[in-house]
N, C-alpha and C positions, 0 to 999 in steps of 0.2 A: 531363519530368525524369527525369534519371539516377536507378537505385536508391540509397536513402538520401539523395538531394539534397533540400534544403528550398527553398520559395520565399521569398524576401525582398521583401515588399510594401512598395513605394516610395510615400511620399505627398510630393507638391510642392504649396507654396502661393505665389502671388504677388499683390501690390497695389500698384499705382503709387502712389506717396505724394508729397504736396506737402511740400517740405522746411519751408519758412515762409512766412508771409505776406508777409513782407518781402523775400522773395528774387526775387520776380516768378515768372515761369513755371518756375523751377528745380524739378525733382522728381527723386526717387528710384525704382530698380524693383527691390527687393529680392525674391529668391526664396529660399525656404526649403526643407528636406527633411527628412522622418522617416521611420521604417519602421514599417509598421504591425505588425509582430510586437513591439513594445511595446505593453503594456497600454494602454488608452485613458485611464485613471486617472492615468496616469503621464505619457504623452505630453501631455496637456492641461494640465498643471501648467508654466508658464513656468519656475517656480524648478528643475525638472527638467532643464532644457534638452534636451528631447527632439528640438525642431525646432532644426535648425542652418542659420545662412545660409550658402548655397552660391555665390552671385554677386549682384552689382547689374548689372541690364542696363542697356546704353546707352538713353537716350531722345531723341527727336526733337521738337523744340518748333516751334510755327507760325512763329516769328520766324526761324529757322534755314532757311527755305526761301521760294521765292518761287513754286513749281510749285503748281498746281491742287490742290485740297482731295482730288480722287480719287487724284491721284498723291502726295501726302502719305501719305496712309490706307495705299496700297499698300507705300509705302516704310516706314512705320512697321510693318506686319505682316510685310513681309520682313525687317527687323531684328530683330524680336522673335524669328520662327522661326530665323534664323540663329544668335543670340546662345543661344537654348535649345539647339539642336542642339551648339554649342561647349562649352556649359557641362556637356551630359550625354553627351558623346561617350565618356567612360570608361565610364558606365553601360551603353552599348550594347553594348560589346566584353565587360564582365561578364555580360550578359544571356545572351550566346552562349556563352562559355565556362565561366561560373562563377567564384566568388570562395570563398576559405577564409575563413570567418567564425568566430571564437571566442563560444560562446554563453555564457548567465548562469552554467552550471556548469562552464565551462573545457573543455567538449568543443570540438574543430575539427570544423565542418561544411562541406559544399560547398553554396553557396547560389547561386540563380539570381534577381537581382533582375527583379522584374515592377513595371510602373507600376500602381498599383490605384487612386490616386485623384489628381485635381488639384483642390485648392481654391482656388476664384477666386469673385469677385463678377460681377456681368453685365458689365461692360465687359472684365474679363479674358477671362471665358468666350466672348465674341465674338471676342477678339485670338486666343485659343487655337484656335479652331475655326474661325477665317477667315470669319465672316459680318460683315455691315455691322451697327453699333451701331444698335438701334432697330428694324430691319427684320425680323429673324426670330430665333425663341427657339433659342438654341444647343444645347437639350436635345431639344426635340421638332420643331423647323423649323417650326413654325406660323409664317406671315407674319403681321406685326403689322397 
């Protein structure tokens, strides 16, 4: 980092959600973002709104395709990764060049966003890391 620049720790979370039990296979895929520079006692209170909804990702349901499960799985993975690339493209540019951010005291700082954490349950961990669900641990890569 340049002299006097600050890291801006980015926290991302996602969780595929069934919309209702009456809507069949319809689901939503919200993606949330916060910054690790916010104290966790504040960030973890929903009323403080420290996590922001940044996108709803597209989903592919089994009835939308007649292809094999392996091809459908590959398509779901590709769709997820391309959508995340598009959503976070501005963040990639900011990570290279830095962005001006006003801190809590009103001082303007040059900050460089860095992905610090991706909060996800096991299915999302598999999707993010590109491994097959139920076959390998996305953290330690031990085979099931």
